[in-house]
C-alpha positions in Angstrom: 29.2 -22.2 -26.1 30.3 -20.8 -29.4 33.5 -22.1 -30.9 36.6 -19.9 -30.3 37.8 -18.3 -33.5 41.3 -19.5 -34.5 42.6 -15.9 -34.1 41.8 -16.1 -30.4 44.6 -18.6 -30.0 47.4 -16.3 -31.3 48.2 -14.4 -28.0 48.5 -17.8 -26.2 50.7 -19.2 -29.0 53.0 -16.2 -28.8 53.5 -16.6 -25.0 54.6 -20.2 -25.5 57.9 -18.9 -27.0 57.7 -21.8 -29.5 57.5 -19.7 -32.6 54.9 -20.4 -35.3 53.4 -23.7 -34.4 52.6 -26.3 -37.1 49.0 -26.7 -38.2 47.5 -23.7 -36.6 46.5 -22.0 -39.8 44.4 -25.1 -40.9 40.9 -23.9 -40.0 38.1 -26.5 -40.2 35.8 -26.2 -43.2 32.4 -27.7 -44.2 30.1 -29.3 -41.7 33.1 -30.4 -39.7 33.7 -26.7 -38.8 30.4 -26.8 -36.8 31.5 -29.8 -34.6 32.6 -29.0 -31.0 34.1 -32.1 -29.5 34.1 -30.4 -26.1 30.4 -31.0 -25.8 29.9 -33.8 -23.3 33.4 -33.7 -21.9 32.1 -32.2 -18.6 29.4 -33.4 -16.3 28.0 -36.8 -17.1 28.4 -36.8 -20.9 31.5 -39.0 -20.8 32.7 -38.0 -24.3 36.3 -37.4 -25.3 37.8 -34.4 -27.1 40.5 -36.1 -29.0 41.1 -37.2 -32.6 39.3 -40.0 -34.5 37.6 -40.6 -37.8 34.1 -42.0 -38.4 33.8 -45.5 -36.8 37.6 -45.6 -36.6 39.7 -48.1 -34.6 41.8 -45.3 -33.1 40.4 -42.7 -30.6 43.6 -40.7 -29.8 42.7 -38.4 -26.9 44.1 -36.8 -23.7 43.5 -38.5 -20.4 43.2 -36.2 -17.4 42.8 -39.1 -15.0 42.7 -42.9 -14.9 41.3 -43.4 -11.4 40.8 -46.6 -9.6 37.5 -48.5 -9.9 35.9 -46.9 -6.9 36.0 -43.4 -8.5 36.1 -44.1 -12.2 32.5 -43.2 -13.3 33.2 -39.6 -14.1 36.3 -40.5 -16.1 34.7 -43.2 -18.3 36.3 -41.5 -21.4 39.5 -40.6 -19.6 38.9 -36.9 -19.7 36.9 -34.5 -17.5 36.8 -30.9 -18.6 37.2 -29.5 -15.1 40.6 -31.3 -14.5 43.7 -29.1 -14.4 46.3 -31.7 -15.7 46.9 -34.1 -18.5 48.7 -37.4 -17.7 49.1 -38.4 -21.4 47.5 -39.4 -24.7 46.1 -42.9 -25.1 44.7 -44.5 -28.3 41.5 -46.2 -27.3 38.4 -44.6 -25.7 34.6 -45.2 -25.4 32.4 -42.2 -26.2 29.8 -41.5 -23.6 29.7 -45.0 -22.0 28.4 -45.5 -18.5 31.2 -47.9 -17.7 34.9 -47.5 -18.5 37.9 -49.4 -19.8 40.5 -48.9 -22.6 43.0 -46.1 -22.4 45.6 -48.3 -24.2 49.1 -47.3 -25.1 49.5 -44.1 -23.0 52.1 -41.7 -24.5 53.5 -38.6 -22.8 56.1 -36.2 -24.3 58.5 -34.8 -21.8 61.0 -32.0 -21.9 63.9 -32.1 -19.4 63.9 -34.4 -16.4 61.8 -37.6 -16.7 59.6 -38.9 -13.9 58.2 -42.4 -14.3 54.9 -42.1 -12.4 51.9 -39.8 -13.2 52.1 -38.0 -9.9 49.5 -36.1 -7.9 47.5 -33.6 -10.0 47.4 -31.3 -6.9 51.2 -31.3 -6.7 52.9 -29.9 -9.8 56.2 -31.6 -10.6 55.3 -34.8 -8.6 55.1 -36.9 -11.7 55.1 -36.9 -15.5 51.6 -35.3 -15.8 51.4 -31.7 -16.9 49.2 -28.7 -16.3 47.4 -27.2 -19.2 44.9 -24.4 -20.0 41.7 -24.8 -22.0 42.8 -21.6 -23.8 45.5 -23.5 -25.5 43.3 -26.4 -26.6 42.0 -26.7 -30.2 39.3 -29.3 -30.7 38.1 -30.2 -34.1 36.7 -33.2 -35.8 39.8 -35.3 -36.4 42.2 -33.0 -34.6 43.2 -32.0 -31.1 46.0 -29.8 -29.8 47.1 -28.5 -26.4 50.1 -26.9 -24.8 51.6 -28.9 -21.9 52.6 -25.9 -19.8 54.9 -27.7 -17.4 57.1 -28.7 -20.4 56.4 -26.0 -22.9 55.5 -28.6 -25.4 52.8 -28.1 -28.1 51.1 -31.5 -28.6 48.9 -32.1 -31.7 47.0 -35.3 -32.5 45.2 -36.6 -35.6 44.0 -40.0 -36.6 43.3 -42.4 -39.4 41.2 -45.6 -39.3 44.0 -47.7 -37.6 46.8 -45.2 -36.9 47.1 -42.3 -34.5 49.4 -39.5 -35.4 51.2 -37.2 -32.8 53.2 -34.1 -33.5 55.2 -32.7 -30.6 57.0 -29.3 -30.8 59.6 -29.3 -27.9 61.5 -26.3 -26.5 64.7 -26.2 -28.4 67.0 -25.9 -25.3 65.8 -29.0 -23.4 66.2 -32.7 -24.1 63.2 -34.3 -25.7 61.7 -37.6 -24.5 58.7 -39.7 -25.2 57.4 -41.9 -22.3 55.3 -44.9 -23.0 53.5 -46.3 -20.0 51.8 -49.8 -20.4 50.6 -49.8 -16.8 47.6 -47.5 -16.5 44.1 -48.1 -17.8 40.8 -46.3 -17.6 38.9 -47.9 -14.7 42.2 -49.0 -13.1 42.8 -51.3 -10.3 45.8 -53.3 -8.9 46.6 -56.3 -11.1 44.4 -55.3 -14.0 47.4 -55.8 -16.4 47.9 -59.6 -16.5 51.0 -59.4 -18.8 52.7 -57.1 -21.2 55.5 -57.1 -23.7 57.6 -54.2 -24.9 60.4 -54.4 -27.4 62.5 -52.1 -29.6 63.1 -53.6 -33.0 66.4 -53.1 -35.0 64.7 -50.5 -37.3 63.6 -48.5 -34.3 60.0 -49.6 -34.3 58.6 -50.0 -30.8 56.0 -52.7 -30.4 54.2 -54.7 -27.8 51.0 -56.1 -26.3 49.2 -56.3 -23.1 46.4 -58.4 -21.7 44.0 -56.9 -19.1 41.3 -58.4 -16.9 39.0 -55.4 -17.2 35.4 -55.1 -18.3 36.1 -57.7 -21.0 38.3 -60.2 -19.3 41.4 -61.4 -21.1 41.4 -58.6 -23.6 44.6 -58.4 -25.7 45.7 -55.1 -27.3 48.9 -54.9 -29.4 50.6 -51.8 -30.9 53.4 -50.6 -33.1 55.1 -47.2 -32.8 57.6 -45.3 -35.0 59.3 -41.9 -34.7 60.2 -39.4 -37.4 63.7 -39.0 -35.9 66.1 -41.7 -34.6 66.4 -42.2 -30.8 69.6 -41.1 -29.1 69.0 -43.6 -26.4 66.2 -45.4 -24.7 65.4 -47.2 -21.4 63.0 -50.0 -20.7 61.6 -50.4 -17.2 59.9 -53.3 -15.4 58.5 -51.4 -12.4 57.3 -54.6 -10.7 60.7 -56.1 -10.5 62.6 -52.8 -10.6 64.7 -54.0 -13.6 66.1 -51.3 -15.8 67.5 -51.8 -19.2 69.5 -48.7 -20.2 70.0 -48.0 -23.9 73.2 -46.7 -25.4 74.8 -46.1 -28.8 76.4 -49.0 -30.6 78.0 -49.4 -34.0 76.0 -47.5 -36.6 74.3 -45.6 -33.8 72.0 -48.6 -33.2 71.0 -49.7 -29.7 72.9 -52.9 -28.8 71.6 -53.6 -25.3 68.6 -55.6 -24.1 65.9 -54.9 -26.7 62.7 -56.4 -25.1 61.0 -57.0 -21.8 58.0 -59.0 -20.5 56.2 -58.1 -17.3 53.1 -56.6 -15.8 54.3 -53.0 -15.2 56.3 -52.0 -18.2 57.5 -48.5 -19.3 59.8 -47.2 -22.0 61.5 -43.8 -22.2 62.8 -42.8 -25.6 65.3 -40.0 -25.8 65.9 -37.7 -28.8 68.2 -35.0 -27.5 67.6 -31.3 -28.2 65.3 -31.1 -31.2 65.2 -28.2 -33.7 62.1 -29.4 -35.4 58.9 -31.2 -34.3 58.9 -34.9 -33.5 56.3 -37.0 -35.2 55.0 -40.2 -33.7 52.7 -42.7 -35.4 51.0 -45.6 -33.6 48.9 -48.4 -34.8 46.9 -50.9 -32.8 45.7 -54.4 -33.3 43.4 -56.7 -31.3 45.2 -59.7 -32.7 49.1 -59.5 -32.6 52.2 -57.3 -32.8 52.8 -58.5 -36.4 49.3 -57.3 -37.4 49.9 -53.9 -35.6 53.1 -53.5 -37.6 51.3 -54.5 -40.8 48.6 -51.9 -40.0 51.3 -49.3 -39.5 53.1 -50.3 -42.7 49.9 -50.0 -44.8 47.9 -47.2 -43.1 50.8 -45.1 -41.7 53.0 -44.3 -44.7 55.1 -41.1 -44.7 55.4 -38.3 -42.1 53.1 -35.6 -43.4 51.1 -34.8 -40.3 49.1 -32.0 -42.0 48.1 -34.3 -44.8 46.8 -36.8 -42.3 44.9 -34.1 -40.5 43.4 -32.9 -43.8 42.4 -36.5 -44.6 40.7 -36.8 -41.2 38.8 -33.6 -41.7 37.8 -34.7 -45.2 36.5 -38.0 -43.8 34.4 -36.1 -41.3 33.1 -33.7 -43.9 32.1 -36.6 -46.2 30.3 -38.4 -43.3 28.5 -35.3 -41.9 27.4 -34.0 -45.3 24.8 -36.7 -45.4 22.6 -34.1 -43.9 22.8 -30.4 -44.8 21.4 -28.3 -42.0 20.5 -24.6 -42.0 20.2 -22.5 -38.8 21.9 -20.4 -36.3 25.6 -21.2 -35.4 24.4 -22.7 -32.1 21.8 -24.9 -33.9 24.4 -26.1 -36.4 27.0 -26.7 -33.6 24.6 -28.8 -31.6 23.3 -30.7 -34.7 26.6 -31.5 -36.3 28.3 -32.4 -32.9 25.4 -34.8 -32.3 25.8 -36.3 -35.7 29.6 -36.5 -35.0 29.0 -38.3 -31.7 26.5 -40.7 -33.4 29.2 -41.7 -35.9 31.9 -42.7 -33.5 30.6 -46.2 -32.7 30.6 -49.1 -33.4 34.3 -49.0 -34.1 36.4 -50.9 -36.7 38.0 -53.9 -34.9 39.8 -55.6 -37.8 43.3 -55.5 -39.1 44.5 -54.8 -42.7 44.7 -58.5 -43.3 41.0 -58.9 -42.3 41.8 -60.7 -39.0 39.8 -59.9 -35.9 39.3 -61.4 -32.5 35.9 -62.9 -31.6 34.1 -63.5 -28.4 35.7 -66.9 -28.1 39.1 -65.1 -27.9 40.0 -66.8 -31.2 41.4 -65.1 -34.3 39.0 -65.1 -37.3 39.1 -63.7 -40.8 36.4 -61.5 -42.3 35.5 -62.4 -45.9 34.0 -59.5 -47.9 33.1 -57.2 -44.9 34.7 -55.1 -42.2 34.3 -56.3 -38.7 33.0 -53.7 -36.2 32.7 -54.0 -32.5 32.0 -51.6 -29.5 28.3 -52.4 -29.1 26.3 -50.8 -26.3 23.2 -52.5 -27.6 20.9 -51.6 -24.7 21.4 -48.0 -25.8 22.0 -47.8 -29.5 19.1 -50.0 -30.8 16.7 -47.2 -29.9 17.9 -44.4 -32.2 21.6 -44.6 -33.1 21.4 -47.7 -35.1 18.1 -46.8 -36.8 19.7 -43.5 -37.7 22.7 -45.3 -39.3 20.3 -47.7 -41.2 18.5 -44.6 -42.6 21.6 -42.5 -43.4 24.2 -45.2 -44.1 22.7 -48.5 -45.1 26.0 -49.5 -46.6 27.6 -49.4 -43.1 24.5 -50.8 -41.5 25.0 -53.9 -43.6 28.6 -54.2 -42.3 27.3 -53.8 -38.8 24.8 -56.6 -39.2 27.4 -58.9 -40.7 29.6 -58.1 -37.7 26.9 -59.0 -35.2 26.1 -62.3 -36.9 29.8 -63.1 -37.2 30.2 -62.6 -33.5 27.3 -64.9 -32.9 28.9 -67.6 -35.0 32.0 -67.4 -32.8 30.2 -67.0 -29.4 30.8 -70.0 -27.0 27.1 -69.6 -26.2 25.8 -69.1 -29.7 24.2 -65.8 -29.1 24.5 -62.3 -30.5 26.5 -59.6 -28.7 25.0 -57.9 -25.6 27.7 -55.3 -24.8 30.9 -56.0 -26.6 34.1 -54.3 -27.6 37.1 -55.3 -29.5 35.2 -58.5 -30.3 34.8 -59.6 -26.6 31.7 -59.8 -24.5 31.1 -58.0 -21.2 27.5 -59.2 -20.5 26.6 -55.7 -19.4 22.9 -54.6 -19.4 19.9 -56.6 -20.3 17.9 -57.8 -23.3 19.0 -59.3 -26.6 19.0 -56.0 -28.4 21.1 -57.0 -31.4 17.8 -58.6 -32.5 16.0 -55.2 -33.1 19.2 -53.7 -34.7 19.1 -56.5 -37.3 15.4 -56.5 -37.7 15.2 -52.7 -38.1 17.9 -52.7 -40.7 16.2 -55.5 -42.6 12.8 -53.7 -42.4 14.4 -50.5 -43.7 15.6 -52.3 -46.7 19.3 -52.9 -45.7 20.6 -55.9 -47.6 24.1 -57.3 -48.3 23.9 -59.9 -45.5 22.5 -63.4 -45.2 19.0 -62.8 -43.8 18.4 -66.5 -43.1 21.6 -66.8 -41.1 20.8 -63.5 -39.3 17.3 -64.8 -38.4 18.8 -68.0 -37.0 21.2 -66.0 -34.9 18.3 -63.9 -33.6 16.3 -66.9 -32.7 19.3 -68.5 -31.0 19.6 -65.4 -28.8 15.9 -65.2 -28.0 15.8 -68.9 -26.9 19.0 -69.3 -25.0 17.5 -70.3 -21.6 20.5 -69.6 -19.3 20.7 -65.9 -20.4 18.8 -63.6 -18.1 16.4 -66.5 -17.1 15.0 -66.8 -20.6 14.1 -70.3 -19.6 11.4 -69.1 -17.1 10.4 -66.3 -19.5 9.6 -68.8 -22.2 7.8 -71.1 -19.7 5.9 -68.6 -17.6 5.6 -65.6 -19.9 7.6 -63.4 -17.6 10.9 -63.4 -15.7 10.3 -64.2 -12.0 11.9 -61.8 -9.6 12.8 -64.6 -7.1 14.9 -66.2 -9.8 16.4 -63.1 -11.6 17.0 -59.5 -10.6 15.4 -56.6 -12.5 12.7 -59.0 -13.7 10.1 -56.4 -14.7 12.6 -54.6 -17.0 13.8 -57.9 -18.5 10.2 -59.1 -19.3 9.4 -55.8 -21.0 12.5 -55.6 -23.0 12.4 -59.3 -24.1 8.8 -58.8 -25.2 9.8 -55.9 -27.5 12.8 -57.8 -28.9 10.5 -60.7 -29.6 8.2 -58.4 -31.5 11.0 -57.0 -33.7 12.1 -60.6 -34.5 8.5 -61.4 -35.5 8.5 -58.4 -37.8 11.6 -59.6 -39.8 10.3 -63.2 -39.8 7.0 -62.1 -41.3 8.7 -59.9 -43.9 10.7 -63.0 -44.9 7.6 -65.1 -45.2 8.4 -67.1 -42.1 4.9 -67.1 -40.8 5.2 -69.8 -38.1 8.2 -68.1 -36.5 6.5 -64.7 -36.8 3.4 -66.1 -35.0 5.4 -67.6 -32.2 7.3 -64.4 -31.4 4.2 -62.2 -31.9 2.6 -64.2 -29.1 5.7 -63.7 -26.9 5.6 -60.0 -27.7 2.3 -59.8 -25.6 4.2 -60.9 -22.5 4.3 -57.3 -21.3 0.7 -57.9 -20.0 2.0 -60.4 -17.5 3.8 -57.7 -15.5 1.1 -55.1 -15.8 -0.7 -54.4 -12.5 -4.0 -52.7 -13.1 -4.5 -52.1 -9.4 -1.4 -49.9 -9.0 -1.3 -48.8 -12.6 2.4 -49.8 -13.0 4.5 -52.5 -14.5 5.8 -54.8 -11.6 7.8 -57.9 -11.1 6.1 -61.2 -10.3 7.3 -64.1 -8.2 7.4 -67.6 -9.6 4.0 -68.3 -8.1 2.4 -65.6 -10.2 2.0 -63.0 -7.4 3.4 -59.5 -7.6 6.3 -58.9 -5.3 5.6 -56.8 -2.3 6.1 -54.3 -0.8 6.0 -52.1 -3.8 7.3 -48.5 -4.2 6.9 -47.1 -7.7 9.6 -44.5 -7.0 12.3 -46.9 -5.8 15.3 -47.4 -8.1 18.6 -49.1 -7.2 20.0 -52.4 -6.1 17.5 -55.2 -5.7 14.7 -53.4 -7.5 12.3 -54.7 -10.2 13.9 -52.5 -12.8 17.2 -51.8 -14.6 18.5 -48.3 -14.0 15.0 -47.0 -13.4 11.8 -47.2 -11.4 8.2 -48.0 -12.1 7.5 -44.5 -13.2 10.1 -44.7 -16.0 9.6 -48.3 -17.1 5.8 -48.6 -17.1 5.8 -46.9 -20.5 8.1 -49.4 -22.2 5.7 -51.2 -24.6 6.8 -49.6 -27.9 5.4 -52.6 -29.8 1.9 -52.1 -28.5 1.3 -48.5 -27.3 -2.3 -48.8 -28.3 -2.7 -51.8 -26.0 -0.9 -49.9 -23.2 -3.3 -47.0 -23.6 -6.3 -49.3 -23.3 -4.7 -51.0 -20.2 -4.3 -47.6 -18.6 -7.9 -46.7 -19.2 -8.0 -44.9 -22.5 -6.6 -41.7 -24.1 -7.5 -39.2 -21.3 -6.2 -41.3 -18.4 -3.1 -42.1 -20.4 -2.4 -38.4 -21.1 -3.1 -37.5 -17.5 -0.6 -40.1 -16.2 2.0 -38.9 -18.7 1.5 -35.3 -17.4 1.9 -36.7 -13.8 5.3 -38.2 -14.9 6.6 -34.9 -16.3 5.1 -32.6 -13.8 6.0 -34.4 -10.6 8.1 -32.6 -8.1 11.1 -34.8 -7.6 14.2 -34.2 -5.5 17.3 -35.3 -7.7 18.8 -36.6 -4.5 16.2 -39.4 -4.7 18.5 -41.0 -7.2 21.9 -40.1 -5.6 22.8 -43.8 -5.4 22.0 -44.5 -9.1 24.6 -42.9 -11.3 22.8 -43.2 -14.6 19.4 -41.6 -13.7 20.0 -38.0 -14.7 18.4 -35.2 -16.6 15.2 -35.2 -14.6 12.0 -33.5 -15.6 9.6 -34.9 -13.0 10.2 -38.6 -13.0 11.2 -38.4 -16.7 15.0 -39.0 -16.9 16.4 -38.0 -20.2 19.9 -38.9 -19.2 19.0 -42.6 -19.3 17.6 -44.5 -22.3 14.4 -46.1 -20.9 12.8 -42.6 -21.0 13.8 -41.7 -24.5 10.6 -42.6 -26.3 8.2 -41.3 -23.6 7.6 -37.7 -24.8 6.4 -39.1 -28.1 3.7 -41.2 -26.6 1.2 -38.3 -26.5 1.0 -38.8 -30.2 -0.5 -42.2 -29.7 -3.3 -40.8 -27.4 -4.4 -38.1 -29.8 -2.5 -35.2 -28.1 0.5 -34.5 -30.3 0.7 -30.8 -29.1 1.7 -32.2 -25.8 4.5 -34.2 -27.5 5.6 -30.9 -29.0 5.5 -29.1 -25.6 7.5 -31.8 -23.9 10.1 -32.0 -26.6 10.8 -28.3 -26.2 11.2 -28.8 -22.5 13.7 -31.6 -23.1 15.7 -29.8 -25.8 15.9 -26.6 -23.8 17.0 -28.3 -20.6 19.0 -31.4 -21.6 21.2 -30.2 -24.4 23.5 -27.2 -24.8 26.7 -26.3 -26.8 29.0 -26.4 -23.8 31.2 -29.0 -22.1 28.5 -30.0 -19.7 25.9 -29.8 -22.4 24.7 -33.4 -22.2 22.4 -34.3 -19.3 23.7 -37.9 -19.2 26.0 -40.4 -20.8 26.0 -40.1 -24.6 26.1 -43.9 -24.6 27.9 -44.4 -27.8 25.8 -41.9 -29.7 22.3 -42.7 -28.4 21.7 -39.4 -26.7 23.0 -37.6 -29.8 20.9 -39.7 -32.2 17.8 -38.8 -30.1 18.8 -35.1 -30.7 19.3 -35.6 -34.5 15.9 -37.3 -35.0 14.1 -34.8 -32.7 15.7 -31.8 -34.4 14.5 -33.1 -37.8 10.9 -33.5 -36.4 10.4 -37.2 -36.1 11.6 -40.2 -34.0 11.6 -44.1 -34.3 9.6 -44.9 -31.2 9.4 -48.5 -32.4 12.5 -49.6 -34.4 11.5 -52.3 -37.0 8.1 -50.7 -37.5 9.2 -48.5 -40.4 7.3 -45.7 -38.7 8.5 -42.5 -37.1 6.3 -40.5 -34.7 6.2 -36.8 -35.6 7.2 -34.3 -32.9 8.3 -30.9 -34.0 11.4 -29.6 -35.7 14.2 -27.7 -34.0 16.1 -26.5 -37.1 14.6 -24.4 -39.9 15.8 -26.6 -42.7 17.5 -30.0 -43.2 18.2 -31.9 -46.4 19.0 -35.6 -46.1 21.1 -37.0 -48.9 20.0 -40.7 -49.1 22.1 -43.5 -50.4 19.6 -44.2 -53.2 20.2 -40.8 -54.7 17.0 -39.2 -53.4 16.8 -36.3 -51.0 14.4 -35.7 -48.2 13.9 -32.1 -47.1 12.4 -30.8 -43.9 11.4 -27.2 -43.8 10.0 -25.3 -40.8 8.4 -21.9 -41.2 8.1 -19.5 -38.2 10.5 -21.6 -36.2 11.2 -19.5 -33.1 10.5 -19.3 -29.4 7.2 -17.5 -30.0 5.9 -20.4 -32.2 6.5 -23.6 -30.4 3.6 -25.6 -31.8 3.0 -27.3 -35.1 0.1 -25.6 -36.9 0.0 -27.7 -40.1 2.2 -30.2 -41.9 2.4 -31.1 -45.6 4.2 -33.9 -47.3 5.2 -33.2 -50.9 2.7 -30.3 -50.9 -0.3 -32.3 -49.6 -1.7 -31.9 -46.1 -0.5 -34.7 -43.8 -3.4 -35.9 -41.7 -1.3 -38.3 -39.6 1.2 -37.8 -36.9 3.8 -40.2 -38.2 6.0 -40.8 -41.2 6.5 -44.1 -43.0 10.0 -45.1 -43.9 9.0 -45.0 -47.5 8.0 -41.4 -47.2 11.6 -40.6 -46.5 13.6 -42.9 -48.8 11.3 -42.1 -51.7 12.4 -38.5 -51.4 10.3 -35.4 -50.9 9.6 -32.4 -48.7 8.2 -32.4 -45.2 6.9 -28.9 -44.5 6.0 -27.6 -41.0 4.2 -24.4 -40.3 4.8 -23.4 -36.7 2.4 -21.3 -34.6 2.0 -19.8 -31.2 -0.8 -21.9 -29.9 -1.5 -25.7 -30.0 -3.4 -27.2 -33.0 -5.6 -29.5 -31.0 -7.3 -31.0 -34.0 -4.3 -32.4 -35.9 -3.6 -35.9 -34.9 -6.7 -36.4 -32.7 -8.2 -39.1 -34.9 -7.3 -42.8 -34.3 -6.6 -43.1 -38.1 -4.0 -40.4 -37.9 -1.9 -42.1 -35.1 1.0 -44.4 -35.6 -0.4 -47.7 -36.7 2.1 -50.4 -35.9 1.3 -50.7 -32.2 -2.4 -51.6 -32.1 -2.6 -55.2 -33.1 -2.7 -57.0 -29.7 -6.0 -57.4 -27.8 -6.2 -58.2 -24.1 
């Protein structure tokens, strides 16, 4: 969906009877102008449309619902495009996650009478939520605006790294209020808030904390809030005990009543009378303390110039996005730059201005010489999002690795993060995928961290027996299904993680360690069943579990969010070995075709939320499928990779709110798009190789941190020419279907000539195939 031009908002603005609203003349410029934050806010994308900066601590965004845990999946980011009302603006959100939490520090501006509960979205006026129209929304990188039609309030949001900025233009003839509700949370349920504190300080600063027992149990989030105009009065509420503390004027117009409250259901209403100019609100957060939140606000939240902060946010996005210059149609640029935008939202800064952060031990620690980042969906992002950051932003990749290792140092179990946010562990998903994130960064040449300490942390994670039954995996060579659920998936993923660890160890000269983990990397063979032609889980006695249905996915299966059709291709460290196991190139290609061409009723997966974006059994909406289309390259049929990639790009991505076929998963879906649009993809992170597919933009220039540029050019790129005819690298014919990492970072030009029919000769030879996956013999 093309972006609405700014002029299209003018009729709506005039009907609001609010006069000329602030900020509306500030059009987006540069690559940020191509970003459409609405993409993924509908359907299963689970993205948010609000304001943030690259990898920032604040994600200030509207929440249309914070439902209870039974119905929370669709609202994992707090916002669904099809909803008719907004219940407020909160300061923390995941982008594209398959699980939900956060939604901290919910703020709602109110004109006129104040209601203390959100109310029923189907019953206007039943609570403080308000109706809105998408026609009044403005969504830009670093900026969001909407008109709350029930109140006639124009709300604008922007953000810095640690501070969220609000600007509210109220009707001039009604009392203006700001409601702060510390009760709700995304993925809500009774008793989730364990305790909260809310206070109004003598200078008018509002601050507080709350602890929740959500996805990360015992999470503490603190905040500080200031207003550009003094309060006329304020009221603090404890809704659990029904205590009310009414504010009033004292000497010097200062509140003199009760100034703080502790409880589990706290609210505050701050009154400003009838305002003749916009009210600005600035809010900082801290995972450590109120004092740190105030310090963050003091340092990062100076002044009251909202438009300057908005311009800074846009400038931050333009700087980040300009790492790649992309040519193409408006639609191509929108999808590309929105994908790059989504890929640069996580991990998020989780450290205060004094360098303090909270670790997985719930203790407070200090970062020395680096910024601490958290929000790690590692089962997802190790595949493409983190390799993309290591390529584009090795400076940040170094910070990410140091953060992962720091978290391991503070872990009560001595292992790297699995799925962590705000420093705390959730134990969601499987594998020890911080290992390939670190290994891939090291192999790509990222430095600035202690490699020996990182390798020790990787080994500690790969040998911690209680985690995911690693004890049996190390003893038997596979995870037994009678001891551990999803055992086939765990065996396969552990084996790849082991291979990536071996790669880094060998590059560091640690040959004994490398040999040990290279041997473990061959454990995938222990769950390969040649009789059925699928990966299967085994029992402790070495027998495959029966009965077996390769189409079954769900509770109690051998697999994680998938079935045998999807997981049997997961041997990225040894695709050549997998091809041999399946009977050679022709049989491998035939089975890949069966995967994509199967007639599958989507209802087959109705009880598995994450399996979406089906093309046959291929499920692009979930990560285990992401490398599969590129596997034709390894069997000498790259034209089929090109064909399947077009199928995927045409059906799984679009520039509209429901334009993502599945959860963006903290940028993994978007990073897949970026790599694929450029014409290559890291099937095996830590191999320093990228399988070549086909491009989907006519030209892209990557500005590398070392000062070099790598340019991709595609001639005749249109619907009539879907196949690669020939490829040159720096003017010389490229006789292989992969790029080496050095080909990119050394700078140069990758030139595709597209044609109408497949080139069945290019990439057929074994010598021309990706080489890093052919070293293990049966």
